[in-house]
N, C-alpha and C positions, 0 to 999 in steps of 0.2 A: 866822479870827483872832479873838481875844478881844475886840478893840475894836469890831468891826463885826458884832455878833451880836444877835439878838433875845434877850429875857430868858431864855427857856427854854434856848436853845442855849448862852448864856453860863453858866448854872448847870450844864448838863450838862458843859461844859468844866471848871468848878470841881470837879465830882465826879471827872472823869478825872484831874485834877491831884492831888486828894486820894488817889486810888487809887495813882497812880504813886509817891507819897511814903510809902505805907504806912498811910494813913488810910482809914477806912471811908467809903464813898460816902453812907451813910445813917446818921443818928443812931440810929435803931432797931436797925440792924445792930450798931453799936458797943456799944450798951447790952446787947444780947443776948450779946455776946462781947468784952468790953473788952480781954482779954489778947491778942487776935489783932491789935490795931491800936494805933497810936501815939495816935490820937484819931479825930475824925470831920470831915466836910467843913465843919462849922460852925467848927471850930478853924482851918482854913485860911482861911476867910472872915474870921475875927476878926483874924488876923495881917495880912491884906491891908487890912482896914478901918483898923487902927491905923497901918499904914505910910502909907496915903493921907491919913488925916484927923487922926491923933494922938488919936483917941477910940475907946473900946470900944463905945459905943452911938451909932448914927447912923441917919438915914433909910436907905432901901433902898440897898445898896451898888452895885447895878447902875446905879441912877439917878445916884448920885454919880459913878461912873466915866464915865457919858455926859456929864455936865456938865463934868467936869475935862478930858476929851479925852485922846487917846493921848500927846501930848507932855508934858503936865503929869503924867500918871500915871508915865511913864518917868522924869521928873525926880525925882519923889518916891520912887520905888523905888531 
């Protein structure tokens, strides 16, 4: 589950989600072949960041999610 993961596992799950939605798992991969993808994992993270915080730039998204907790995250989504 996304809410009870260590940081690396969480980011791997973000990459899995990006791939499922047609985005590149890696920025480098996207830059090498942008026509093959809708965007990259960073774009997915940005949408989640704005949804949860209302801001484009924040401290570490994983840490923010840990502080907010599952219930607050689900409310905001």
